[in-house]
KEVOVEX-805531 format. One record per residue (C-alpha): residue in three letters; x, y, z. Coordinates in steps of 0.02 Angstrom, whole numbers, padded with zeros to 5 digits, always signed. Example, Ala and Ser with C-alpha at 12.3 -4.5 7.8 and 13.67 -1.06 7.14 Angstrom:
ALA+00615-00225+00390;SER+00684-00053+00357;
end
This chain:
UNK-09283+01155-02393;UNK-09394+01010-02293;UNK-09353+00856-02359;UNK-09479+00745-02351;UNK-09446+00642-02169;UNK-09440+00834-02078;UNK-09620+00846-02178;UNK-09692+00709-02081;UNK-09592+00741-01900;UNK-09656+00937-01917;UNK-09820+00880-01939;UNK-09823+00742-01803;UNK-09739+00900-01704;UNK-09910+01036-01750;UNK-10042+00910-01747;UNK-09975+00829-01582;UNK-09840+00907-01480;UNK-09913+01114-01511;UNK-09780+01174-01628;UNK-09806+01341-01685;UNK-09731+01501-01760;UNK-09765+01620-01600;UNK-09726+01770-01725;UNK-09697+01827-01871;UNK-09622+02017-01846;UNK-09599+02153-01948;UNK-09479+02281-01895;UNK-09483+02439-01995;UNK-09376+02604-01964;UNK-09442+02755-01917;UNK-09294+02857-01922;UNK-09363+02965-02073;UNK-09513+03014-02003;UNK-09450+03137-01884;UNK-09500+03295-01927;UNK-09531+03475-01828;UNK-09676+03458-01785;UNK-09786+03295-01691;UNK-09916+03306-01797;UNK-09831+03261-01958;UNK-09737+03154-01852;UNK-09885+03045-01815;UNK-09945+03063-01993;UNK-09772+02986-02067;UNK-09754+02850-01936;UNK-09962+02816-01975;UNK-09920+02807-02185;UNK-09760+02721-02181;UNK-09834+02586-02076;UNK-09982+02555-02162;UNK-09882+02570-02319;UNK-09727+02433-02279;UNK-09861+02304-02196;UNK-10009+02306-02275;UNK-09993+02139-02348;UNK-09916+02064-02183;UNK-10062+01982-02095;UNK-10120+01932-02269;UNK-09965+01846-02314;UNK-09954+01740-02135;UNK-10115+01674-02162;UNK-10076+01630-02332;UNK-09922+01532-02269;UNK-10013+01466-02131;UNK-10143+01384-02263;UNK-10015+01310-02387;UNK-09887+01255-02258;UNK-10010+01188-02108;UNK-09899+01285-02017;UNK-10009+01370-01861;UNK-09939+01559-01854;UNK-10014+01626-01682;UNK-09957+01819-01725;UNK-09910+01952-01838;UNK-09830+02082-01772;UNK-09736+02254-01792;UNK-09569+02325-01696;UNK-09514+02488-01734;UNK-09366+02630-01699;UNK-09364+02677-01521;UNK-09483+02801-01514;UNK-09382+02925-01398;UNK-09266+02926-01546;UNK-09393+02958-01675;UNK-09488+03110-01570;UNK-09343+03193-01495;UNK-09337+03352-01597;UNK-09548+03372-01601;UNK-09596+03299-01425;UNK-09595+03436-01310;UNK-09706+03367-01189;UNK-09771+03189-01122;UNK-09927+03214-01210;UNK-09847+03234-01366;UNK-09768+03059-01351;UNK-09940+03006-01331;UNK-09992+03063-01483;UNK-09865+02946-01578;UNK-09937+02801-01474;UNK-10100+02852-01518;UNK-10031+02837-01709;UNK-09956+02680-01685;UNK-10107+02596-01635;UNK-10205+02644-01774;UNK-10069+02585-01894;UNK-10059+02422-01832;UNK-10256+02401-01824;UNK-10251+02468-01999;UNK-10140+02333-02049;UNK-10246+02215-01930;UNK-10069+02150-01827;UNK-10099+02083-01646;UNK-09955+02188-01567;UNK-09814+02320-01615;UNK-09673+02354-01517;UNK-09551+02492-01506;UNK-09629+02620-01381;UNK-09467+02622-01317;UNK-09302+02701-01240;UNK-09110+02676-01227;UNK-09052+02738-01084;UNK-08915+02630-01007;UNK-08808+02774-00988;UNK-08927+02899-00940;UNK-09097+02992-01007;UNK-09084+03118-01146;UNK-09237+03248-01111;UNK-09341+03147-01245;UNK-09313+02987-01156;UNK-09364+03064-00997;UNK-09522+03123-01087;UNK-09564+02957-01163;UNK-09544+02857-00997;UNK-09666+02990-00918;UNK-09797+02969-01038;UNK-09800+02779-01011;UNK-09948+02777-00867;UNK-10049+02882-01014;UNK-09982+02813-01185;UNK-10007+02629-01113;UNK-10168+02637-01047;UNK-10256+02741-01191;UNK-10191+02610-01318;UNK-10252+02422-01351;UNK-10086+02349-01447;UNK-09933+02455-01413;UNK-09809+02394-01316;UNK-09648+02477-01219;UNK-09492+02431-01140;UNK-09349+02551-01090;UNK-09164+02482-01100;UNK-09087+02509-00907;UNK-08919+02446-00926;UNK-08767+02364-01030;UNK-08623+02264-00994;UNK-08530+02410-01086;UNK-08606+02557-00987;UNK-08660+02520-00822;UNK-08841+02533-00770;UNK-08912+02723-00760;UNK-08992+02707-00588;UNK-09084+02873-00608;UNK-09214+02796-00753;UNK-09211+02629-00630;UNK-09270+02734-00502;UNK-09395+02824-00605;UNK-09461+02659-00678;UNK-09534+02594-00516;UNK-09637+02735-00500;UNK-09695+02741-00683;UNK-09746+02540-00661;UNK-09848+02598-00519;UNK-09931+02722-00609;UNK-09961+02582-00758;UNK-10057+02480-00632;UNK-10151+02629-00574;UNK-10199+02688-00720;UNK-10248+02524-00795;UNK-10321+02449-00622;UNK-10498+02392-00700;UNK-10423+02282-00792;UNK-10291+02184-00657;UNK-10153+02324-00702;UNK-10141+02230-00871;UNK-10032+02394-00937;UNK-09897+02348-00833;UNK-09895+02156-00945;UNK-09849+02270-01120;UNK-09703+02351-01033;UNK-09528+02278-00977;UNK-09371+02347-00936;UNK-09198+02288-01003;UNK-09020+02256-00977;UNK-08913+02256-01128;UNK-09066+02231-01239;UNK-09067+02150-01413;UNK-09199+02191-01559;UNK-09292+02018-01554;UNK-09468+02012-01642;UNK-09541+01935-01449;UNK-09668+02055-01345;UNK-09675+02166-01236;UNK-09486+02204-01265;UNK-09499+02185-01471;UNK-09405+02351-01559;UNK-09303+02376-01751;UNK-09133+02417-01691;UNK-09034+02581-01752;UNK-08896+02489-01864;UNK-09041+02372-01935;UNK-09111+02415-02112;UNK-09284+02502-02171;UNK-09380+02356-02153;UNK-09342+02162-02097;UNK-09432+01999-02067;UNK-09386+01915-01912;UNK-09478+01741-01882;UNK-09486+01697-01668;UNK-09536+01504-01659;UNK-09592+01421-01503;UNK-09613+01217-01450;UNK-09578+01175-01272;UNK-09721+01055-01303;UNK-09618+00969-01445;UNK-09482+00953-01321;UNK-09571+00891-01185;UNK-09650+00762-01299;UNK-09469+00725-01350;UNK-09416+00692-01166;UNK-09520+00555-01158;UNK-09394+00459-01236;UNK-09257+00503-01133;UNK-09324+00455-00967;UNK-09198+00350-00856;UNK-09073+00406-00966;UNK-08902+00488-00927;UNK-08871+00700-00964;UNK-08769+00632-01139;UNK-08934+00580-01202;UNK-09031+00690-01127;UNK-08940+00846-01204;UNK-08928+00759-01374;UNK-09119+00739-01361;UNK-09145+00925-01336;UNK-09023+00995-01477;UNK-09102+00882-01598;UNK-09266+00945-01550;UNK-09230+01103-01560;UNK-09146+01103-01721;UNK-09301+01019-01801;UNK-09399+01171-01731;UNK-09272+01304-01783;UNK-09313+01218-01978;UNK-09489+01264-01984;UNK-09442+01449-01899;UNK-09321+01467-02041;UNK-09445+01418-02190;UNK-09586+01522-02139;UNK-09455+01667-02128;UNK-09379+01628-02301;UNK-09557+01605-02379;UNK-09607+01780-02273;UNK-09443+01867-02349;UNK-09491+01815-02532;UNK-09681+01840-02525;UNK-09657+02015-02443;UNK-09513+02069-02544;UNK-09432+02112-02371;UNK-09259+02058-02333;UNK-09271+01890-02207;UNK-09162+01957-02026;UNK-09155+01807-01892;UNK-09243+01669-01840;UNK-09281+01690-01637;UNK-09294+01502-01562;UNK-09376+01540-01397;UNK-09447+01408-01285;UNK-09616+01532-01253;UNK-09754+01443-01172;UNK-09920+01477-01171;UNK-10051+01410-01017;UNK-10130+01285-01119;UNK-10069+01106-01053;UNK-09920+01027-01121;UNK-09846+01193-01203;UNK-09756+01225-01029;UNK-09572+01244-00993;UNK-09595+01203-00826;UNK-09669+01031-00897;UNK-09493+01027-00986;UNK-09393+01051-00805;UNK-09511+00934-00750;UNK-09457+00798-00852;UNK-09294+00816-00841;UNK-09312+00744-00670;UNK-09381+00880-00557;UNK-09547+00849-00433;UNK-09604+01031-00476;UNK-09509+01189-00549;UNK-09437+01275-00406;UNK-09344+01130-00347;UNK-09162+01127-00308;UNK-09090+01081-00466;UNK-09203+01195-00559;UNK-09078+01320-00606;UNK-08957+01169-00662;UNK-09078+01098-00767;UNK-09129+01275-00835;UNK-08975+01298-00892;UNK-08928+01156-00979;UNK-09108+01145-01083;UNK-09052+01329-01114;UNK-08872+01307-01195;UNK-08946+01136-01281;UNK-09089+01246-01367;UNK-08976+01368-01432;UNK-08822+01240-01461;UNK-08976+01155-01568;UNK-09038+01291-01655;UNK-08883+01363-01714;UNK-08863+01232-01838;UNK-09009+01238-01902;UNK-08997+01438-01973;UNK-08865+01557-02027;UNK-08969+01679-01927;UNK-09011+01650-01746;UNK-09026+01793-01638;UNK-09121+01909-01535;UNK-09165+01822-01363;UNK-09159+01639-01409;UNK-09160+01500-01289;UNK-09309+01469-01142;UNK-09421+01585-01076;UNK-09488+01581-00910;UNK-09656+01696-00896;UNK-09752+01625-00753;UNK-09925+01669-00800;UNK-09909+01601-00985;UNK-09847+01455-00932;UNK-09960+01318-00838;UNK-09833+01203-00737;UNK-09768+01402-00657;UNK-09904+01442-00624;UNK-09959+01286-00520;UNK-09816+01302-00432;UNK-09825+01470-00366;UNK-09984+01433-00325;UNK-09918+01304-00180;UNK-09778+01422-00145;UNK-09633+01303-00237;UNK-09584+01431-00362;UNK-09539+01625-00277;UNK-09465+01773-00328;UNK-09293+01734-00267;UNK-09295+01552-00349;UNK-09364+01636-00524;UNK-09239+01758-00501;UNK-09091+01632-00496;UNK-09144+01556-00636;UNK-09131+01734-00734;UNK-08957+01716-00741;UNK-08976+01549-00850;UNK-09102+01591-00950;UNK-09135+01694-01098;UNK-09224+01827-01018;UNK-09283+01884-00835;UNK-09415+01920-00685;UNK-09553+01886-00848;UNK-09767+01900-00811;UNK-09732+01902-00613;UNK-09898+01955-00524;UNK-09846+02057-00375;UNK-09975+02130-00241;UNK-10036+02314-00279;UNK-09945+02363-00124;UNK-09784+02335-00154;UNK-09662+02495-00139;UNK-09591+02620-00293;UNK-09443+02583-00227;UNK-09468+02384-00201;UNK-09499+02378-00388;UNK-09329+02480-00442;UNK-09233+02371-00330;UNK-09311+02228-00409;UNK-09268+02305-00580;UNK-09081+02360-00508;UNK-09040+02166-00433;UNK-09096+02105-00621;UNK-08986+02208-00714;UNK-08853+02201-00619;UNK-08862+02007-00670;UNK-08846+02050-00846;UNK-08717+02173-00829;UNK-08604+02064-00754;UNK-08623+01908-00854;UNK-08643+01990-01001;UNK-08818+01933-01045;UNK-09000+02008-01077;UNK-09100+02000-00939;UNK-09287+02098-00895;UNK-09402+02157-00776;UNK-09575+02116-00821;UNK-09704+02112-00657;UNK-09856+02178-00647;UNK-09910+02252-00458;UNK-10094+02207-00471;UNK-10203+02357-00391;UNK-10317+02299-00267;UNK-10247+02126-00246;UNK-10124+02041-00107;UNK-10035+01865-00098;UNK-10134+01731-00146;UNK-10249+01816-00261;UNK-10278+01793-00442;UNK-10227+01905-00586;UNK-10322+01864-00767;UNK-10234+01941-00901;UNK-10327+01832-01052;UNK-10266+01761-01209;UNK-10063+01712-01223;UNK-10035+01819-01083;UNK-10117+01705-00968;UNK-10157+01721-00763;UNK-10070+01706-00617;UNK-10063+01691-00415;UNK-10013+01848-00355;UNK-09819+01813-00251;UNK-09762+01903-00118;UNK-09605+02004-00119;UNK-09459+02036-00003;UNK-09533+02225+00064;UNK-09370+02282+00163;UNK-09345+02450+00099;UNK-09211+02495-00013;UNK-09264+02661-00069;UNK-09107+02737+00014;UNK-08974+02621-00107;UNK-09117+02651-00256;UNK-09111+02850-00256;UNK-08928+02870-00234;UNK-08938+02924-00404;UNK-08807+02925-00548;UNK-08718+02763-00636;UNK-08673+02611-00572;UNK-08495+02583-00664;UNK-08472+02457-00808;UNK-08392+02306-00722;UNK-08201+02262-00763;UNK-08222+02165-00885;UNK-08332+02267-00992;UNK-08150+02320-01060;UNK-08103+02204-01203;UNK-07996+02351-01295;
end
């Protein structure tokens, strides 16, 4: 438990530095919901979610009241739906029915988002997985809080270029289907390489090796780190790293408290703490600001990748000492539309997509919440996914792509997604064709260092 000194520090971090628990996420296995008919699957899914998660929101609210710790979101993750619906779904529309069942169940229990409308296709797509992928434009445009992910590669298996090529078209179709809302459907979809089960959206899902249910907590605090770095101005790297590490430890302790308490009250096992510096569009809650306090005039300047690498590493080192179960994506996120300082840097041209790609080599995720021109071709989007997946595959890390080709808008215009999703300037991408590359078909082999036996 927290001691009295930690309580005082925690109060200060909450009241002055925007510390929050970003999410309490209940992971629920739906493997036992499989059935012969899709309608029966939908009923099973709805009944299980509304039974297991009926007290999730009220418990989160009670912990907020009792401890004074803001819990921004309450969420659910489920087993990848391509597995749950494999035996019953014969068409894409069958999978859309399951998406609606997820949406209804999540709304019934009052959570903010539900993730796991997903497929894991790092080697090749099964017919059911392809059907789910093809259902995405309809599923994400017809539901409100369902989130989706597709894992297209891994260090062990390589990259499935057939799914990468298909996703370029699917993302364009999602953008078109939600064009009246700045192509918001793309905000709810992410393509992964080396995807871990995790509590953050849009990529959250409940892993197939997990138990029947689990409580995971995602904790965030870039504002706390930023304030702590005021004391490190002019000091050397040793002092800087120690400051970040100590701060990450304190942040993770808060998440540990909330996770253990939620687990106890709900009677569901505690899974992991995901310590990720996840920004919001609010002033003072920015990973970009942290990087600038480390010594950059503006995020995107030379040195940005090195500063981010150091930040990410120190966050992990500090967090891992505060909990025995740190996992998920833990580190630093760089979602452009959700970070005030990154929005500013992208607007004035200091932060470009090429620099963002370099930064993904050392951060926790990948190209995230980036608004691109609506006329970007499907093959260009596929090429971006392939590049990012290759970084993850070769470097044995999680990478991801969540880009939004905002239909009807071009470079320099603004896309507004609202709430935590924020807003972003539409930035240019290299439109030189890569179509002949992404349409070759087949699989990029796993790298030589994948062979560990």
